[in-house]
N, C-alpha and C positions, 0 to 999 in steps of 0.2 A: 504495502500499500504505497499513494505516497504523502512527504512526508504534512504535505497541509490538509492530506485525507482521500476519501477513495474517488470523488472525483473529480481529482485532480491527477489524479494515471493514468497513463498513459494510450491503454482500454478502458475505456467502463461498459462494461457490463450489469444489467438487471440483475441476477443474482452467485455469490459465487457458484465456481466448482461444483466445488462437495453437495455444493445445496441442491433437494433432486426435488424435481414434483412429487406429489403425491398421490396413490389414488385412491387414497377422501381424505379430503380437506378436517371429516370431522373425526380421526383416528389418532387416541393420542400415543405417544411412539412410551412404552413403559420403563426401561429406565431412563427418562426424563425430570420423571413424577414420583414423588411421597405413593409408599406405602397404598393407602386407601381415598388416592384417587381413581374416580369412575368417572363415566359418562354418564347422563339419564338419558333415558328414550326420546324426552323431549329439548336433549341435547347441551343440558346448562351440568357442566361436572361441575359433583362436587366431593369435599374431602372430611375424613375422616366424620363420614354423616351427614354432614350438614352443605347444602346446594346455597354456588357460590350466590347464586341472588342473592337467598337473604340472607348470606351474609356480608352480601353489599348493604345492602337499604339494616341490616343492624349494625355494624361500624362504620359506615363507607368507605369511600376510598380515594386515596391509595390506598392500599394496605400492605402486610406481614402476614401471614400466615401459615405457622410453622403445628407437623402435623406430628401429634405428641405418641402415637403407635410406632410412627417410622422414627423418629429420630429413639425412640427406648430401644426397637428394632439394630438397627443396628449401632448406639452404642455398644449392647447384650450381644452381637457379633464380632466386632472389634475387642472386645476384654474376651471373648471366645479363643478366635483366631490365635489370640497371642496371647495366650492362657502360659504361665510360669515368664512371667514379660508385665512392664508396669506401662498403661495406656494414662496418655495424661489427653485430656480433652484439652483441644487449643482455643484456650479461651477468649482469645482478638479475633478468630470467625465471627461469634454473636456469644455475646455473655450478656443476661442479667439474672437476677432472684432464680425464675421459675429456672434455667435454662441449669444452672449449678447445682440444686435439687437436685432436679432429674437426672446430673452425670454422677452424683451421690450417689442414691438408688441407686443405679447399673453398676455403683462398684468402680469408675474411673476416679481417674489424681488428677489434677486440676491445672493449666498451667497459667500464667496471666503472665504481663508484660506492663502494667506500668500502675498508679499509683488507685485511679480507678475503677479497677477492673482485680487487684486485692482487695480493694475495699465493699465491693459488691460479694464479691467471693466470704468476703465475714462476714459481711450481714448480714447473706444466707445463714450461714451457719455451718459452712463448707469444714470439714477438718485443718486444721493447718498447718496440720504434716504432710496434710497430702497435695500441700499446694508445694509450687515449683513455678518458681521469678524470677522474668527473662528479661530483657530488656539496656542497649548498647549505653545511656546514662541515664542507669537511677542516679533518682536524688535521693540526697542525703533525709528525707523525709519518709521515700519513697522505704530504704534500710531499714531505717530503725525500725517503721512500724513493721517492716520484715521480722526479724529481730526480732520485735519483743513479742509477736504473739507466735513466733515459735512456726516457720514456715522452715518446709521442711530440704528446702535445696536454697539453692543463691546460684543460676548462674551468671556466673565469675566473665562483660568478657571489655575487659580491657584495665592495663597496672591501675589508672588512675583509682578502677570500683577498688580493686586491691587493700590500696593503701587506704582509703575511705570508709572499706569496709572494716578493715584493721583497727581503726580510731574509734568506732561506732563504739566494737565489742567491746575495747578496754573502757570504753564510755559506761557500756549497761554490762563492765561484767558476764558478757557469756562470747561462747561460741556457737560462728558459724559452719552451715553445712554448706560445700560450694562443688562447682564444674566446673569448669573452665572449655570456655567456647572452644571451638577452633574451625581457623579456616581450612578445605580440602584443598580447595586448585581443584574442584568437580563443574566443568559448567554441566547445571542446567538446564534441557533440553526447554526453555517456561520464556517466558516474556523477562527483558534485559532486568525490568525494579517487582520483581520478582524471586532473581536467585541470585541465592543468600552466600553460595561458599566459595564460588570464585576469589583474588585474591584483589581482585580495585574495587573494595566495598565497605561500607563501614562498621562490619561484624566480624566479630569473635579478632582470637589469636593466629596468627597464620602456621602452620605449622609447616612451610618451606622457610618460610624468614629463621624461621626458630625460636621464632619468639614463644609459642605456642607452650616448647619444652621447661623452655625457663618463668613461662608464669604455672605451670607445670611444678616445682622446684621451688617459687614461691610458697606456694599455697600449700604446699609436703611438711615445710620448717616454717612457718607462720605460729605463733602459735595461737591463735585466735579462729585460728581456720582449720578448720575439719573437711579435707580433699575430699569427695568424691570418688572424680572419674572424669570424664568426657565428653563436653555434649556438640552435634554435627550438625547440619543440620543446612541442606544442599538446597535449597527451594521451595516452589507451592506447583502445585494445577500440574505433578508428576503421573504417570500410566503406570511406569514398568519400575526396576529393581537394576539396570541398568547402573543406573547414577550413582546408588548405596553401595553395590559392588567397591567402587576404586573408592567412594568414600570411605568402607569402612575397613580398607586394604592399607590406608596411608594412618589415617587414625589409633586404628591396630599399633601397628609400629610406630606410631607414637606411643604407642604402650609399651612393647616391649624394649623400645630405651628408658623409657619414664625406670623399666625394669629394671636393665643392665648397670645403671646409675645407681637405684638406690637398693636394688636386691625385692622389694617387693612388686605384688604388681596392685591395681586399680583397683576396685572393688565395684565402677559403674562405665555406660557404658549410653546414653544416649543419641539414636536415629535421624531424631529429627521429627519432621511432619512434611507436609508437604505432599498427602494421598489427593490423585485429581479423581476428578469427578465428574461424571456426566454431563457440558451442560447441551447440547447439536448433534446431532444421530450423529457423525460422524465420531464422537467422542467415545473413545474404546477402554476404561479404568478398571484395572485389576480387581480381584473383590480382593475381602478382608484377610481368607481365606489361602487364596494366592497368592497373596504380597506377604505374609507369615512364612509360605514354604519358603520363596526365597531367601527372605530374609534370613530364614534362621540358617539353610542353606552357605549361604554370603561370610554372616562369623563364624559355621561350625568352622567350613574351611579355612578362615582366618587364621582362627586362632589356631586352628593345629598348623600350621603354616610357622606363624612365631616361638609357636611354645610354651602356648600360654594358655590359662584358664580361663571359661569362659566366663565374662564380667553379666553381673545381671546387665538387664536392658530394659531401654527402655523406649517408646513412641509415638511421638505428638499429631494425632487424628486432629480435626479441626471442621474445616471445611467437609471429609469426608465423612461423619456424623453429620450435620447440621445441612448443609450447602441441599442437598437432596431434599432435607425434610421439608424447603419454605417455599414458596410461592411468596408472589408479588402480582395483587391486584389489581388490574386501573380500569378508565372508564373511558371511554374515543370520548374526545370533546372539537375534534374538526378526522376528514376525512379528504385528504392531497392527491391530483394527480401530478406529478411531474415526468419532463423530457429529460434525461438523463440522454438522448443525442443520439446517432444514428439508428433512429424509428427506436426507439423503442422509454419504455414509461414505468418509475417507480412509482407505488401508492405508499403518500406518507402518510404514518395517522397517527396523530397526536389526541396523549395521554394523559391525563392530572399527575401523577409524577413528568420524571425524569436526576436527569443526573445528581440531585439532591439526594435521592433515595437508592439510587443504584449508579456509581464514580464510576466501579471495572470500565467500561464502554470505549467511554469517557478518556481512560486512564490508561489497560493497558488495549483500548483491541476487543476487548474480550466480548464474546460471542454469549450468544443467551439465543432462545426457542420465545414462542409464546405459539396462542390457542385464541378464538373464538370461548369465552367461559361461558357462555347465558342464553346459547341456542343452536342447535347446528344450523346447516347451513349444505342447500341445494346449489352451491353458485358456483362457477370453475376457480380453482386458485391461483390467487396472481401475487406477484414481487410484491412485498407491503413490506416500511419499515417504521417501528415502533418511537415515535420520536419523546419526548419531554416538552413542558412547556417554560422550561428553562431562555434567559437571553445570549443563547451560545450555536452557535452551528453543531461544533460537537455534541446538541445534549439529543445523543443515543440509544435506546435503552435497549432495543434488536435489533439489526443491522442492514437484518435480512433472514426474510419468513418468509410460507406459501404461507397467507389468510385468503378466506373466504371472499371473495370478491364482491360480500357486496355487504360487508361489514360497515359501520354506521352510526354515523351520535349514540352514548348513551348505551352504546353494547357493549360489553364488559371482557376485557383481555387479560388473560390468565402466564406468568412470566416462568414458565420450574425451574430450581436448580435457582432460586433465591432466598433460600437459610442464609449463606455463608454473605461473608464481606458488604451485604445490600445498606443494615442497618446499624451496623456495627463502621461505617464510612461515610454515614451519613452526614450531609448540611445543614445548614439554614442560608442557602445560595437566593438569595430574591428575597429571603426575609421570608422562606419560603417555610413552615411548623412541617416534620420528621412526621410521619404517616405512625401509624402502631404498631404493634403486636402482636398476634393475638394466636394462643393456641385456639387447636380445633378437636376435641373427639367424645367418641361416640353422642354425635348427635349436639354437643355441648364445645360454646365457643369461651372464653376467660384471658381476661386482658392480664395478658404481659409483659406493655409498657404501653401507656397512653397512648392517643393521639398530640400532640405536641398543640398551644392554643397559640394567637396570636400577642394575646396575655402571657406569655409562657418565654415568648420573644420582645416583646421592649418592656416586660422586666428588665432589661440588663441595661435596658437604654436610658444613663443619666439624665438626658434631656426627655423626651417622650411617656418616662415608665407609667409619669402621675398627671398624665393633663388627657382632658377628653376629647373624642373625635371633636372636629370642628361641627356643628348643624351647619348643612347647603353645599 
């Protein structure tokens, strides 16, 4: 794609080559939707036993909808597939009090990476000993809270953080359980902004540059730090174990070097997360069982090669659990045919949300799918682009999708796989209140996060928060 956008590319086509015309525009591709999603005889999509038309009347649009049964089922599948390993739910994908409770009830640990996420987890009653604390620039306030509440492990990201943590531990007369985050030099096959293990980026201690081994020695010899092991994360939206194989080899070589120098074996290895999901029909992510078999084989093989005992292993799925469990629901406001040249047209379907509730298409050129949710249609499929209401040409929610040719004002559009990195990355661009998040199960709707209001936004504005709207 051209850096200025798809319409500036040398050859403009109405749809990418992977997007195929559906035989039935009303059919739903199962791998894109949560477990309880169905389309009724009248064409209305239901989730968790409630029709989306009824849900829209009850909570309004736009809205994020989380299928509780699906979330719990995926959490269970990951825990069972990786039995004997520790599974941390990556809270950055989406975290609120309800999700923290669900994760705890399904036997997962929790990974947090900010003061806000840690506070949510603690207020939700999550056991601090089962929490891991991430972040490349943790503040004193974050570290202090983690130490005071007994967070199970802190993932150390820099030499400066080691110093900050040692000083706090001395002040509080305590000891911190730490892991060293390393960069393995692995180029994950994903977008530049979500590839996190190549050398030229902000995270971790470089293995190749020798900083990782120095960091391990420093933590090992510190009287205030208890060194647990090493943490490695190679990126996000990864579909197979190839990158993990290289990362594990380089990380376990580091384990071997540490053993040679100290005579001790590190106890723990975290392989990170980044496991991908299906956003479009072309996506083919591995199942938890497939990933578990592959990762177990990799770790066992590399440990044998370096003469190491297998360390305790942990992983951090987030998107892979909550992503497919959620959908975003919108109402159509305008429909506009646009001539894209060469005798081709694309339909622009504007909805009542946009990049403020899902920034990923604008930020990463992420692809999504969509379906007409409020009825079935006998119209021919038409290449459409679902766009938002914001004052940006890049305000695109679904870049290309075949939707019925009779989509009209007032129809509902559902976007699957919207549970991860939608509400968690949402903004108030153009002073737009963020949508609510609701859970559905057995025909019941429960509020997880309420809809923001204009009063919520204006309460922060010192000039207008207490002023009345002008009359007339």
